[in-house]
Backbone bond lengths (Angstrom), bond angles and torsions (degrees), N, CA, C in turn:
res aa  C-N    CA-C-N  psi(-1)  N-CA   C-N-CA  omega(-1)  CA-C   N-CA-C  phi
1 M - - - 1.307 - - 1.619 106.19 -
2 T 1.284 115.95 127.40 1.468 119.72 177.49 1.548 113.82 -99.50
3 F 1.140 111.58 146.64 1.493 119.95 178.23 1.541 107.85 -109.62
4 I 1.249 118.78 127.72 1.528 123.93 -177.66 1.464 106.95 -105.82
5 Q 1.267 117.15 117.80 1.493 118.02 -174.93 1.607 104.66 -129.37
6 P 1.351 111.29 75.15 1.514 113.06 -175.87 1.576 113.75 -72.05
7 N 1.181 114.72 -28.68 1.636 116.27 177.39 1.552 116.07 -69.49
8 K 1.364 113.09 -29.79 1.408 116.35 176.65 1.556 112.46 -61.52
9 K 1.241 114.27 -52.17 1.458 121.02 -177.63 1.607 112.03 -65.39
10 N 1.255 111.35 -38.16 1.475 117.01 178.67 1.453 114.74 -70.50
11 I 1.290 119.44 -27.66 1.518 125.98 178.34 1.579 107.33 -74.17
12 L 1.333 118.51 -38.36 1.445 119.09 -178.57 1.574 111.31 -74.67
13 L 1.289 110.87 -31.44 1.534 117.65 177.35 1.553 107.10 -72.28
14 R 1.280 122.86 -42.22 1.398 124.99 177.40 1.517 109.87 -64.29
15 F 1.302 121.09 -44.54 1.416 123.09 177.38 1.548 112.47 -58.95
16 C 1.271 115.10 -46.00 1.463 121.78 177.86 1.648 113.12 -61.47
17 L 1.402 115.92 -37.45 1.404 118.58 178.51 1.428 109.24 -72.48
18 I 1.287 116.82 -42.15 1.548 121.41 -173.38 1.662 104.76 -65.00
19 L 1.328 117.94 -41.47 1.392 121.67 178.70 1.530 110.71 -61.71
20 I 1.401 117.57 -43.91 1.444 117.70 -179.34 1.579 110.26 -69.91
21 V 1.371 117.92 -35.64 1.479 116.90 -178.94 1.598 107.26 -69.11
22 V 1.297 112.71 -36.03 1.550 113.17 -177.41 1.602 107.68 -68.52
23 G 1.272 116.55 -44.28 1.437 121.28 176.51 1.565 116.69 -59.64
24 L 1.425 113.64 -39.93 1.441 116.10 175.46 1.681 110.95 -67.16
25 M 1.199 110.10 -44.58 1.539 117.03 -178.07 1.531 107.17 -58.07
26 G 1.415 113.13 -49.40 1.451 115.40 -174.28 1.573 109.65 -71.66
27 G 1.229 122.47 -34.69 1.464 124.50 166.72 1.428 118.17 -57.54
28 T 1.461 115.47 -41.76 1.414 116.17 171.62 1.477 121.47 -64.82
29 F 1.327 113.22 -39.71 1.474 117.61 174.84 1.602 109.15 -66.23
30 W 1.183 117.06 -36.93 1.488 124.24 -174.75 1.583 107.17 -66.56
31 L 1.542 115.15 -43.68 1.369 115.93 175.88 1.507 115.75 -66.87
32 I 1.392 119.88 -39.80 1.348 124.91 171.32 1.455 113.86 -53.05
33 T 1.259 122.04 -48.85 1.496 126.85 175.33 1.476 114.32 -55.47
34 L 1.486 112.17 -47.39 1.452 121.99 178.41 1.567 109.59 -60.63
35 Y 1.297 120.25 -43.12 1.469 124.19 173.70 1.500 116.07 -57.99
36 N 1.307 111.34 -46.34 1.590 118.29 177.23 1.533 112.62 -64.20
37 Q 1.293 113.03 -37.20 1.532 115.40 179.64 1.570 104.41 -68.78
38 T 1.310 120.83 -44.92 1.466 124.07 -174.00 1.596 107.72 -64.88
39 V 1.391 118.79 -37.66 1.439 117.45 177.84 1.553 107.31 -70.87
40 N 1.281 121.64 -40.67 1.533 118.31 -177.88 1.456 106.28 -62.66
41 L 1.407 115.70 -44.31 1.524 110.30 -178.00 1.541 116.99 -64.03
42 N 1.364 116.17 -33.80 1.392 117.78 172.58 1.380 114.82 -59.93
43 H 1.412 120.98 -40.24 1.447 124.90 178.31 1.646 104.74 -66.54
44 E 1.261 122.90 -42.97 1.454 121.18 177.58 1.413 113.80 -58.38
45 I 1.434 116.02 -45.61 1.443 120.87 176.24 1.555 114.07 -57.21
46 A 1.342 114.13 -39.70 1.463 114.29 178.44 1.409 115.79 -69.29
47 A 1.345 115.15 -35.33 1.507 120.56 178.51 1.585 108.94 -66.34
48 A 1.282 110.89 -39.33 1.584 116.14 -177.90 1.535 106.19 -64.35
49 K 1.313 117.24 -43.66 1.465 121.46 -176.68 1.625 107.61 -65.78
50 A 1.341 119.35 -45.28 1.430 113.80 177.09 1.611 112.40 -59.58
51 E 1.445 112.07 -41.06 1.474 106.58 176.84 1.472 113.84 -66.21
52 L 1.267 120.47 -39.22 1.549 119.66 169.12 1.413 112.72 -49.29
53 D 1.323 118.11 -50.18 1.572 121.24 178.34 1.487 111.22 -51.91
54 S 1.355 116.28 -52.64 1.452 122.59 -177.51 1.611 110.45 -61.59
55 I 1.266 115.61 -38.75 1.547 120.69 177.46 1.553 109.55 -64.99
56 G 1.365 113.24 -46.03 1.459 114.02 173.97 1.450 118.99 -61.05
57 A 1.341 119.91 -33.64 1.435 125.37 173.96 1.608 113.76 -67.43
58 E 1.296 113.67 -38.55 1.371 116.56 174.49 1.584 110.50 -67.34
59 N 1.302 110.50 -45.50 1.629 114.66 178.59 1.532 108.77 -53.97
60 T 1.349 120.03 -42.30 1.371 124.93 -171.75 1.593 108.18 -70.80
61 A 1.278 116.95 -40.20 1.484 125.19 176.48 1.645 107.64 -62.84
62 L 1.296 117.99 -46.19 1.446 117.10 175.04 1.457 116.36 -68.97
63 N 1.346 120.26 -30.47 1.491 122.01 173.79 1.532 107.95 -67.22
64 N 1.323 115.45 -40.97 1.478 117.90 178.81 1.574 113.87 -59.48
65 Q 1.462 110.96 -41.91 1.458 117.46 179.06 1.582 111.24 -65.43
66 I 1.383 117.18 -41.04 1.434 118.85 174.15 1.411 110.64 -58.09
67 V 1.326 118.36 -56.48 1.567 122.16 -177.91 1.510 109.45 -54.81
68 T 1.228 120.04 -41.24 1.515 123.72 177.85 1.624 113.12 -64.45
69 A 1.366 111.11 -42.66 1.513 116.38 177.50 1.527 110.42 -68.44
70 L 1.253 119.63 -38.84 1.463 120.79 -176.02 1.535 112.06 -85.96
71 G 1.222 118.93 -20.40 1.472 123.11 170.57 1.478 118.72 -74.87
72 D 1.318 116.73 -26.14 1.548 116.27 -171.20 1.553 95.52 -112.27
73 T 1.385 115.22 120.67 1.438 128.36 -177.04 1.475 107.71 -70.78
74 D 1.381 120.87 -40.78 1.417 120.80 -179.80 1.537 114.21 -68.66
75 H 1.191 118.55 -33.88 1.447 123.29 176.98 1.498 109.03 -75.54
76 L 1.303 119.26 -32.29 1.529 122.19 175.09 1.531 110.06 -72.35
77 T 1.338 122.30 -39.64 1.390 119.71 178.90 1.567 110.86 -67.33
78 A 1.437 108.58 -39.92 1.589 110.90 179.66 1.443 112.14 -61.19
79 M 1.367 115.37 -37.71 1.469 123.77 177.72 1.468 112.31 -60.97
80 A 1.239 114.35 -41.83 1.529 126.66 -178.87 1.604 108.98 -67.80
81 S 1.319 115.40 -50.56 1.416 118.63 174.20 1.504 120.86 -61.19
82 S 1.349 107.19 -30.12 1.546 110.64 177.84 1.484 112.21 -74.09
83 D 1.298 115.41 -27.53 1.433 117.87 178.59 1.639 108.98 -85.17
84 G 1.202 117.15 -2.17 1.551 116.45 -178.83 1.496 114.28 97.46
85 L 1.183 118.80 2.49 1.490 124.89 -179.88 1.560 110.27 -79.95
86 V 1.235 114.04 142.91 1.422 119.39 177.85 1.420 114.78 -136.66
87 I 1.298 121.85 146.81 1.428 124.28 -175.54 1.522 105.88 -86.57
88 A 1.289 116.13 124.90 1.453 122.15 -177.10 1.508 113.24 -136.72
89 K 1.215 122.04 156.22 1.487 125.33 176.76 1.567 102.59 -87.57
90 P 1.413 113.75 116.81 1.523 116.49 -178.37 1.456 108.35 -66.65
91 Q 1.300 117.83 147.10 1.418 121.98 175.24 1.579 105.19 -112.99
92 Y 1.256 116.66 122.75 1.525 119.53 -176.68 1.561 109.55 -105.61
93 V 1.241 109.08 149.25 1.513 112.35 178.05 1.538 112.26 -84.97
94 N 1.313 116.34 126.98 1.426 121.34 -174.94 1.565 109.27 -87.21
95 A 1.260 118.84 140.91 1.461 120.94 176.26 1.504 117.17 -71.54
96 G 1.346 115.60 -15.10 1.411 121.79 179.98 1.503 114.17 -80.35
97 Q 1.259 120.09 -18.37 1.399 119.73 -172.24 1.489 113.69 -83.70
């Protein structure tokens, strides 16, 4: 005598299919989220590089100003006198006195 149980096989097949579909949908949403995070990170890296380039340009300009100020003695003395600094011969205390 054979027993026909069509619903038992059908339930297992449906469970497997539902599990596969849920896994595929979850994986798809996870990949979309990962892609969006990667794109956002690339934009942030590009913005940071642009800011770093502008800071480097400002640093170069300041270095050029420093080299110009230190290389020109007339400009250096004018800058020192404008700040109230004077060139004087220092007097040291001798130990023998």
